[in-house]
N, C-alpha and C positions, 0 to 999 in steps of 0.2 A: 504494500500500500504506500503511495506517495502523497505529498502534500495536497495535490489536486484532488485525489480521491477522498482525502480527509475533508477537504472543503465541500465536495459534492454531498457527502453524508450529512454534514451540518446544514448546508443549504436546503437539502430535502426536508429536514425537520422544520425549518423556518417557513418554507413556502407551502407546507402541508402535503408534500408528495411522499413523505416517509414518517414513520412514528418511531421515535427513540426516547430513551430516558437519559436525562442529564443528572450528573451527581456533582454538586459544587460545594466548595468550602470557603473559608475566610478569604482566600486569595482573590476572589472575584471583586471584593469590596476594597482590597488594598490598592487596586489600580486607581490612580488619581488621588490617593490618600483620602478616600471618602470617610473612613472611620478609623479609629485607632488600631483596630485589629486585636485579636485575642491575645497574641503574644505581648504586644505593647501594653495592653490593658493589664495583663498578668503582672508585668514588671511594675506597673503603676500601683497595683493593689499591694504588692509586697513593700514597695518604697513608702506608701502611705502608712502601712502598719508599723514599719520601722520608725516613722515619725521623726526622723532626724537624729534619733539616738545612736551614738557612735557604736555602741556594742552590738546593736542590731544591724546597723548598716555594714558592720564588719563581717557579719555572717553572710550577707548577700555578696559582698566583694570577695571574701576569702574563698568561697566555694563556687562563685559565679552561678548562683542559684537561678537567676533569671534566664541563663543560657542552658540550664540543665534540662534535657528532654524529659526526665522523670518528674520535673516540677510542672506537670500538665496543668493548664488553666483550670480544668474541672476539679483537679485535686486541690489546688491552691484556694479556689473559691469555696469549696466545701469546708476546708479547714478554717478559713476565715469566718464562715457562717457558724461553725461549731464553737470556735474558741474566742472570737471577737464579738460578732453580733449578727443576728439573722438579717439585719439591714445591709450587710455587705453585698448582697446580691443586687442591690439597687445600682451598683456601679455599672451594671450592664446597660443602663439607660444611655450611657455615652455612645453605645453602638447605634442608637436610633437616629434616623435622618431621612430626608427626602431627596438628598443629593445622589444622583444616579450616574452610572456610566453605561456604555454600550453592552456590557455583559448582562446587566439587569434588564435592559430593553430587549436584547436578543432572547433572553430566557422568557420574558413576558410574552413575546410573539410566539415562541415555541409552545407555551402553555395555551395560548389563545387558539392555535390550530389543532390542539388535541394531544400534545405530547405531555411528558411528565418531568418534574424536577424534584430530585431528592437533595436536601441540604442539611448541613450540621449547623448552619448559622441561625442565631436567635433573632437577628435584626429583620427589618421589614422592607428592605429596598426592592425585592422582587415583587412583593405585594403592591407597593406603590407604583412600580413600573406597569403592572397589569392595569391598575386603575387609570393610569394616564392614557392608555389606549382603549379605554372603555370596556375592559374585560375584568370580571370579578372571578379570580381563581378560588377554588375550594382548597383551604389549608387544612392539613391533617397534622396535628401536633401532640394530641393526647392518645392514650391507649384506646379510649372510646372512639375517637376519630378513625384510628386505624382499623379497629374492629368493624366499624360501620362500613368502611371502604371494602373490606373483605366480604362482608355480608352482601353488599350490592353487586360486587364483581362476580359473585357466584350465580347471580340471577341473569347475567348477560354473557353473550358468547365472547365478547372482547372486554379487556380491562377498560373501565371508563377513563377518558382522557381529561386533561386540563387541571390535574391535581398537583399541588405543591406540598410535598411531604417534608416536614421539619422534624428530623429524627431526634434532635436534642431539645425539642420544645421551642416555644416562641414567646416573645414579650407581648403581652396583651395590653396594648396602649389604651384601650378603652377603660381599663380598670386602674384605679388609683391605690387601692389597698395592696400592700406588698404581696401577701399570699396569693391573691387572685391574679395580680399582674404578672407574676413569675411562676405561677402554679406548675406549668408543664416543665419548666426548667428545673425547679426545685425537685420534682420527681426524678428527672434525669440525674441530677447531682446525687440524690439519695441512693440511686441504683448503680453508681460507679463501681465497677468490678463485677457486677452481676450479669453483664451482657445486655443486649437489647431486650426489651420486653417482648413477650411472646408474639403479640400482634404486629408490632413494628418489624420484628425479624421476619415474620411470615410474609408481610407485604414486600419487603426488600428482596427476600429470597425469590418470591414469585416473579418479580420484574427481572431479576438477574437471569432467571431461567427462560423467560419469554421474550426479552427485548434486548436490542443492542444498547450499549451504554457509552456516553461520552463524559469523562471526568475532567473538570476544570477547577483549578485553584484549591485542590484537595490533596493533602500529603499522605493520606492513608495511615495516620498515626493514632487512630482511635482504637488502641489495643484493648481497652477495657470493654468495648461493646461491638462496634460496627465491623472491625476486622474479622471477628468470629464469623459473621455472615458472609462478608465479601470473599474470604479465602476458603471457606468450606463449601460454598454452593457450586455444584457442578453444572456446567452449561456449555452449549456449543455456540452461543451468541457472541457477537463481536464486541470488543472493548477498544475505545480510543482514549488514551490517557495523555493529557497535556501536562508536561513537567516544566514549570516556569524557570526560565533563565533570561536575564536581561537581553542577552544577545545569543543567537541572531534573531532579528525581527523578520516579519513578512514584508519584504520590499522587492516585488517582482521586477520593478524598473531597474533595480541595482543588482538583480540576480541573487538576492539574499532571501533565504528561506529557513525556517526552523527545520532541524533534521528529524527524520522519521525513522525510528528503530522498530523493525518488525521481525528481524532475524532472531530466532530462538537462542542460538548460540551466543549472540551478542548480549541478550538479556541475561542469560545464565552467567556469562563471564563478568558482567557488570555487578550482578548480585553477589557473586562470590569473591569480589575483591576484598582483600584484608582491610578491616576497619571501615567497611562500607556503612554509610548512613542507613539507619533502620528504616527510614521512610522508603528509600530506594529498594531495599530488600523486600518490604511488604508489597510495593507496587509491582515489582518484577515477578514476585510469586503470583500475584493476581493475574498478570498478563500471561504468564507461562501456563496458567490453568485453563486457558482458552485456546481452541484450535486456530482462531484468527484474532489477533490483537496487535496493537502498535502503540508506541510511545512517541509523542511529538515533543522534542526538546528545544526550547527557545521561548521567545516572547510572542504569544499569539494575538496580541492586541490589535495590530493592523489587519490580520486575517479576519478576526471576528467583526471588526468595524466594516470591512469591505463586504463581507457576506450580508451583514445587517442592512447596510445602505443600498446594496444591489437589489434587495427585495422590497424594502420600505420606500425607496426612491425619495428620501428626504434626509437632510443632515440630522444627526442625532443631537439631542439637547444634553450636552455633557456638562453636568454641574459638579465640579471637582472640589470645591472648598468645603472643609469641615465647618459646620455651623456651631461654634462654641458659644454657649450662652451661660447666663448666671444660673439657669436651671441645672445645666450639666455639672457645674461646680458642686451643687448640693449632693450629687451622687456619691461623694466621698466624705460627707459630713459625719458618717458613722465612724470614720477613722480618727476623729478628733478626740482628744482626752482619753486615750486608751491607757489603762494602767500597765505598769511594767510587768505585772504578773500575767496579764492576758497576752501581752507581746511575747513573753517567754513561752507560754503554752503554744502559741501559733508557731514560732520559729523552732521550738523544741520538737513539735510534732512533724513539722516540715523536714527538719534535719533527720528525724527518725525515718521518714518515708524515703529519704535519699540515701539511707544506709550509713549515715555519719553518726554512729552510736556514741562515741566519746563526746563529740560536740553537743549532741542532744542532751546527754546527762548534765554536762556543764551548764547548758542553757537553762535546764529545768530545775536543777538543784536549789538555786537561791529562792525559789517561790516559798513564801512563809505561810504561817498558819492563820493569818488574818481572815482569809476566806477559806473555810474548810473544804468546800467543793473544789476550788482551784488547786489546793494542795493535794487533795485526793486524786484529781485528774493527773497532776504532775507526777505523783508517785506511780500511777499506773503506767504512764509513758516511760518513766525511768525503768520500771520493771521490764517493759518491752525491749528497751535498749540493752540492759544487762543480759537478758535472755539470749540475745543474738550473739553474744561473745562466745557462748558454748564452752566457757571455762568453769571449773569447779567454783572458784571464788565469785565469778559472774552469776552463776546459778544461785548462790547464797544471797547475793545482793538483790537479784530479781525476786526471790521468794520473800525477802524482808520488805521489799518495795510493794509488791502486790498485797502482802498482809496488811501493811499500813494503809494502803489505798482502800482495801475492803472494809477495814474498821472505820475509816473516815466516812466512806459512802454510807455504810450501814447506820452510823451515828446520825447522819443527816437524812435518813429515810429513803435514800436512793438505792432500793434493793436490787434493781436490775443491774446497775453499775457495780454494786457490791458483789453480786453473783458472778459478773464477768471477771472481776479481780480474783475471786476465789477459784474460778475455773482455770485461769491462767497460772495462778499459784500452784494448783494441783498438777497442771501440765508440766511446769518446770520441775516440780518435785519428782514427777515420773521420769523426766529426762535425767535428773540427777540421781536416780536410783534410790530415792528415799523409801522409808517403810511403806509398803503397798497399802496397808490398812489406814495409815495417816493420809496418804494420797486420796484414797477412796472416800474417806470421811469428808475432806474438803470438797470433792467433786459432787458427792451426794447432797451436801448443803447447797452448792451452786445449782444443782439440778432442780431442787425443790423451789428455789427462788425464781429461776428462769421459767418454770412451768407457769408461773403466775404472771410473767412479764412479757418477754419477747421471743418469738419463735426462732429468729436467726441465731441468737445466743444459745437458745435451747438446743438447736441442731448441733452447734459446735461442741457443747458440753457432752451431748450423747456420743458424739464421735470420739472424744477423748476418753469417756468412760468405756466405750467399746475397746479402745486400745489398752486401757487398764485391765479390763476383763481378759483381753488377749494375753497380756503379760502374766495374769494370774493362772494361766494354764500350767505353769510350772509349780504351782503351790503344792498340789497333791495329784499324783498321776491319775488316780481313779476319778478325779473331778475334772480332768482335762476337757472331756466332752462337754460337761456342763458349762464351763467357762467359755469355751469356744462358741457354744450355742448362744450364750448370753451376749458375747461380743458381736456375734452375727446379728442378733436381734437389734442391738443398740445402733450398729452401723447402718442397718437397713432403715431404721426409723429416721436416722439423720439424713439419709438419702431422700426419703419420702418428704421430709420437711423442706429440704432443698428444692425438690420438684414443686412443692406447693407454692413456695415463695419465688420460684424461678431463678434460684441462685445456682448458676452452672458451676462456679468454683466450689461451692459447698458440696454439690452432688459429686464432683470429681474427688474432693478430699475424702468424703465418706466411702465412695466406691473404691478408692485406693486402699483405705484401711480394710474394707470388707474383703478385698482380694487376698490380703494376708491371712485372714481368718479362714477363707475357703481353701487356701493352700494348705494350712495345717489340718483342716478337716479331711482333705483329700489324703494326706499322709496318714492320719489317724485311722481312717476307715478303708484305706486303699480304694478310694472312690474316684475313678477317672472322670466321672461327670462333674465333680466339684472342681477339679483343676481346669477342666475345659471352661466351666462357668467363670472361674477367676480370670482366665486369659481373655475370654470374650468381654467380660466387664471392663478390664483394663483397656482393651483395644477399642471399646466403644467410647470411653471418655477421653482417650488420648488425642484424637483429631481436633476436637474443639479447644483443648488446652494448647495444642500446638498453634492453631489458628489465632488464638488470643495471645500468643507469645508469653504464656505463663511458664516461665523457665523453671521455677522451683517444682511445680507439679509435674511438668514434663520429665524433669530429672528423676523424681520419685516414681512416676509411673513406669518409665523405662527400666529403672532398677528392679521394680517388682515384677515386670514382665520377664526380666532376666531370671529372677528367682523362680517364678512359676513354670517357665519352660525348663529350667533345671529340674524341678520336681517332676515334670511330665516325663522326663527321661525314664523314670522308674515304671511308667505305665505303658510304654511302647515295647514291642516284642523284638523287632529286628535291629541289628546293628546299624543298618542304614537309617532307620527311623530315629534311633538314639543320636546318630551323628547330626541329623537335621535339627533335632531339638537342642543339642549342644551348640551348634552353630548359631541358632536363633538366640539362645541365651547369651552367648558371647556378644552378638550384635547389639542386643538391648543394653547390656552392661556398658559397652563402648559408647552408645548413645547417651546413657545416663551420665557418664563422665564428661561427655561433650557439653551437655546441657549444664552440668555443674560448673564448668569453666565459663560458659557464656553468661550464666547468671551470677557469677562470682559467689557460688553457693558456699554456705558455711563449711569450714574445714571438717567438722565432725560428720556432716552429711556426705561429703566427698569420700571420707575414709570408709564409711559404711559400704559404699559401692565398691571401693577397692577390695575390702574384706570379702564381700559376697562373691566378687569375681574370682578372687584368689581361692575361695572355697570351692567354686565350680571346678577349677583346674585341679585342686587337691583331691576332690572326690572322684574325678575321672582319671586320676593317676598321672596327670601331666605336671609333675613336680617342678620341671624346669621353668614353667610359667607361673606356677603357684608360689614358688619361693620368693621371687622379687616383689610380687604384689603383697604377700603377707609380711615380708620384711619392711616394705614401705609403711604398711599399716602399723606395725609394731613400733617403728621409730617415731611416727608422728602422733600416735595415740597417747593422749595425756591422762586418760582415766585409767587408774591402776588395774581394776579387774577386767576391763575390756582388753587392756594390753596383755594381761595374763592369758586370756582366751586366745588372742592372736599368737602369743608365744607358744602355746600348746600345739596348735596346728603347724606353725613354722618348724617347731622341733620335730614333729612327726614327719613333715615333708623332708627335712634334712636327714632324718634317720632312714627313711625309705630310699634316699639318694646316696646312702653310704657315707654321709658327712657327720660322723659321730661327735667330733669336737664341737661343731656348731650346734648340734642337737642338744648336747650336754649343757652348753651355755644357756640355751633357751629354757630348759627345764629348771636349771639352777636359778635363773632370773625369776621364774614363777614362784619358787619357794621364797626368794628374797622379797618379792612384792608383798606377800601375805605376812611374812615375819615383821616387816617394817610398819604394818598397820597398827595404829593406836587402839586402845581398848574401846574408845567411842566409835572409831571407824569399823571395828569388828562387830560391835553391837548393831550398828546401822546396817551392815551387810547381812547379819542374821535376820533382820526384820524385813528383808526383801527376798521373797522366795526365788525369784529369777536369779538374782546375784548369788544367793546362797547355793543354789543348785550348781551354777556354773563354777563357783569357787571349788566346791567339792570335786566336780568332774576334772577340773584343771589339776588339782593336787593329787588325785588318785591316778591320773595319767602319769604324773611325775613319779609317783611311787612305783608304778609298773615299769617305767623306763629305767629307773635307777636299780630296781631289783634285778631286772634282766641283765644289767651291766655289772652286777655284783657290787654296787656302791651302797652298802648298807647304811652308812651314816646319813647320806642324803635322802635315802628312802625313808628312814626313820623320821627325819625332820619334816618331810612332806606329810607323812602319816599323822604325826602329832598335830600338825596344823589343821588337817582335815577333821580330826576329832574335835579340836578346839572350836572350829566353825560350826560343826554339827551341834555342839553343846550350847 
C-alpha cells in the first residue's frame, strides 16, 4: 500500500463511498496547540500539587517523573483524587474548547456520512465540529450507552453509523455538579487496571472484526484497558496507522511524502530493536496481527487538509488559539493550600507506583499523627514499599507498618481499610514464613471485615487464604486432600468475584493460584484430568495478560505452566510424549525468566523460577544443566531455609555427577545453617508446618549422605538437629 492508496481509503470515508472506523487520541487536538494535551496537563497537575515546595519539586526533577511513561495521566489523576481532593478532576475542564482544526472537521464529515469514530479523548471538539455542519452525532460514553448500541445493532443487518464512541468517558458540559459533569470519566478512573468494561470491549471488538480501521494521533499506550482488546481481537480487516513525526510532511509539489511501512519484516525488525519504545512495540504487534496493515510515518497534516478540502470545496475554518480564561484558572483552585501531609501521600504513592521504594518510604515517613487517617494511609503505603524489598528485615518493617495502619483505621471506624491492612499483613507474614496459625488468624479477621464491605478486597483476601490453605497441605499428610480442596474452593470463589466485578487481573491472579492447587491434586490422586485442567486454565488467562503487558502475571503464569507441564510428564506413557512435555516446560521457564527481566521482577521471584527450572533438569537426570541453575539459586538466596533446600538438591546433583567434594560442602552448609539459628528462629520455624517439614527433609538427607560416606560425626550433628526441630 502506498500513500495514494492510503489517501483513497480516507477519501472514500469522507465522500460516503466507503465505511470505516477511525480511532483517534490526544494527538489530533495537539495540532495547532488547541488544548494543553494530557501529557502537559499531567505535568501541570503534579507541579500544582508540589506547590513550589522544594522537597516536592525535587522528587519531580530527580526522577523526571513527568517524563516517566509509568506516570500515566489516568494514574496521576486518580491518585490526586484519592489523596488530595475529588475536585482534582475539574482540571480536565482546561481541555474544553470550540477551537477546531481540520482533523475534527474531517472526522465530523466522516460521522455525518455514516462512519464511526472511537476516541480516548474526554474533550468535545469532534462534537462541536459535527454541530457546525448541522449534524448531531450520537455519543456513547457510559456502559449504558454502549449496551444500548449493542442492543440496537443486533436488530439491524448492519452496524448503525454516525456514532462517536468515547471509550474513556466525556465531560458533560451541561452539568455543573462535579459528579455529574465527570461521571463517565470518574468511572473510567475507578476501573484503571480492570480492563475495558464488558460492553465497551464488546463494541470495540465487534468493529475490529467487521470494519477497516484508521488510527490517528493515538500511541497505543492504554495498557490498562484498551490494549487488551486491540491486541487480542483476531480479524482479517485492514488497519492504517499514522505514526506522527514532524517530518516528512505531505508536499507532492516538492516530492515529499510520509513513508508507508507495510512490509512485515520491517515491522518485526523495528519492534525488536533493543530499547524500543513500548508504544512502537504495541503498534507493530497490532499491525502484525492483521493480514493487511500499514504504518504511515510522518506528518499527515497536509494530507488530511487536502482530502478534506477536495471534498468540502471550501477553506477550513482553522481556529488555533487556546482560549485561556479566568474560568480555566479556577480548575486548579483545588491545588491551593494543600497540607504537606497530603502532598507527601500523593508523591509517596506516586513514587511507590514507579517502583522507587526507598524514596517512597522517605517521603511518607514524616507524616505525623495529627490526622489519624492520613497517618494510617501513610503506614499502609510504607508497608507496600517495604514488602517489595523481599528482604527479611523489609518483611518485618512491612508487617509492623501494616499492623499500625490496621489499628489506626480500625480506631477510626474504617473497617474496610483496616481489613485491607490486615490482609496485606497476613500476606507478608506468609511470605516471611511466619507461624501459619498466626497468619490465618489475621486473614480470617480480614475476611470477616471484607464480607461486610467491598467485594474486590474480599476477592483478594480469598485468594491469599487459598494460598495459605495450599501451604497448609504440609501440616499433616492425611489432611492434605482437605486443605487442597479448601484452597481450591477459596481460589474459585475469588475467580467468580473477579468475573462478577469484571476484574480481569483478579481473575488471572486467582486462576494462577488455582493452577497450583490443581497441580498438587493431580499429583495426589494421579489424576490426569486435573493437570490438563490446570494447563488449560493457565493458557486461557495468559493471552489477555500478555495483551495488557502485565509483566508480573505473565512471569508467574509462564512459571506455573513450566511447573504443570513438568508434572504432566508423569502422566504420559511414551518417551516421545515425555520429551515434548519437557521441552514445553523448559520453554515456559525460559519465558518466565524473560518476563522477569522485562518487568524488573523482584529478585526472590526470579530465583523461584531459576529453582523450579533447575529442579526440572535435576528430576530428569540432566545434572549438567541442573547444577549451574541450582548453584545460582543457592548463592543468591538470602532466606536460610530456602537456601538449605537448594543446597540439598545441589548436593545430590553433585553426588550423582561424581563430585563428592562439592556435594560434601553442600550438605555441611545445610547443617551449619540450622546450627546457627537462634532459639527464637527455631521456635518460629517449628510453628510453620511447611518450613518444619522441609527442614527435617533437608537434615535427614544430610544424615543419609554422611552415613553413606562413613562420616559419623557429621551424620550425628545433622540427626540431632532434626530431632531438635521435631521437638
